[in-house]
Phi, psi and omega in degrees: 000143181269128177265103178277138180235154173064035178289134175240144181248147172258130186241156175274186186295337178271354179092009178278136183287132181242331183212164176238142171247125186239160170287145179308318181297315180296317180300318177297319178295320178297320177296315175303319179294319182296318177298322176296318177299319178296318175302317180294320179294316179299318181294316177300317176297314176305318181294319184289326185269355183296139180257346178178165179235155180250153171288149181306314183296323175295321181294319178296325176297317181295316183296316181298319180297317181293336177290332183281000000 
């Protein structure tokens, strides 16, 4: 989890928060963590949806056959 520090808010004339200002490094870390989470979710979905697995050696043979 990212511990964000020095978060600044942009507010409207009534004081309602409308936007957030972050350090670039914090924003980049947030992006990386979101990408990691998306990858983990995609992997979990693929694992659940998988109907079967091939042995690595068989997969490599198929790839070699398709190259020819």
